[in-house]
C-alpha positions as CSV (number, residue, x, y, z in Angstrom):
1,M,-36.2,24.4,16.6
2,P,-39.8,25.6,17.0
3,S,-41.7,25.1,20.2
4,C,-44.8,22.9,19.9
5,R,-47.7,22.5,22.2
6,F,-49.9,19.4,22.0
7,L,-53.4,19.7,23.6
8,V,-55.0,16.3,24.1
9,T,-58.4,15.3,25.6
10,G,-59.2,11.7,26.4
11,L,-60.9,9.4,28.8
12,A,-59.6,9.6,32.4
13,S,-57.6,6.4,32.4
14,P,-54.4,6.0,34.5
15,D,-52.5,4.9,31.4
16,L,-53.4,7.6,29.0
17,P,-50.8,10.1,30.1
18,L,-48.1,7.4,30.1
19,R,-49.0,6.3,26.6
20,I,-48.7,9.8,25.3
21,L,-45.4,10.5,27.1
22,N,-44.1,7.2,25.7
23,L,-44.5,8.4,22.2
24,F,-42.0,11.2,22.9
25,A,-39.7,9.0,24.9
26,Q,-39.4,6.5,22.1
27,Q,-37.8,9.2,20.0
28,A,-35.6,10.6,22.8
29,I,-37.4,13.9,22.9
30,V,-36.9,15.9,26.1
31,L,-40.1,17.8,26.9
32,D,-40.2,21.3,28.5
33,A,-43.5,20.8,30.3
34,V,-46.4,18.4,30.8
35,E,-49.7,19.2,32.5
36,V,-52.4,16.6,33.2
37,V,-55.7,17.8,34.6
38,R,-58.6,15.5,35.4
39,D,-62.1,16.9,34.6
40,D,-64.7,14.4,35.7
41,D,-64.3,11.5,33.3
42,L,-61.8,13.3,31.0
43,H,-58.1,14.0,31.1
44,R,-56.8,17.3,29.5
45,I,-53.2,16.9,28.8
46,R,-50.8,19.7,27.6
47,V,-47.4,18.7,26.4
48,T,-44.8,21.3,25.4
49,G,-41.4,20.8,23.8
50,E,-39.1,21.8,21.0
51,L,-39.1,19.5,17.9
52,P,-39.2,19.7,14.1
53,A,-42.6,20.3,12.6
54,E,-42.5,17.0,10.6
55,R,-41.8,15.0,13.8
56,A,-44.6,16.9,15.7
57,D,-47.1,16.0,12.9
58,I,-46.1,12.3,13.1
59,I,-46.5,12.2,16.9
60,L,-49.8,14.1,16.6
61,E,-51.2,11.4,14.3
62,K,-50.0,8.6,16.7
63,I,-51.7,10.4,19.6
64,R,-55.0,10.6,17.6
65,M,-54.8,6.9,17.0
66,L,-54.8,6.0,20.7
67,V,-58.1,4.4,21.7
68,L,-58.7,6.6,24.8
69,V,-58.1,10.0,22.9
70,T,-61.2,12.0,22.0
71,D,-59.4,15.0,20.6
72,A,-55.8,16.1,19.9
73,V,-54.5,19.3,18.3
74,L,-51.0,20.8,17.7
75,D,-50.3,24.5,18.4
76,Q,-47.0,25.6,16.9
């Protein structure tokens, strides 16, 4: 399975990282790494894991639909 890296920027809210991680947990995906960095009023979140490309695309779209997210990209 290919390794995928999600790069997410969003408003610095305590629940944003949890909402993003929940999208992976709902599908029983075990992640390799998660990094959350606060930069003033923004969170920069990097999530890395191995999952099929079609699943990664679906999760990316769900991340982009979260209200607090300002940008999300997938690096495969």
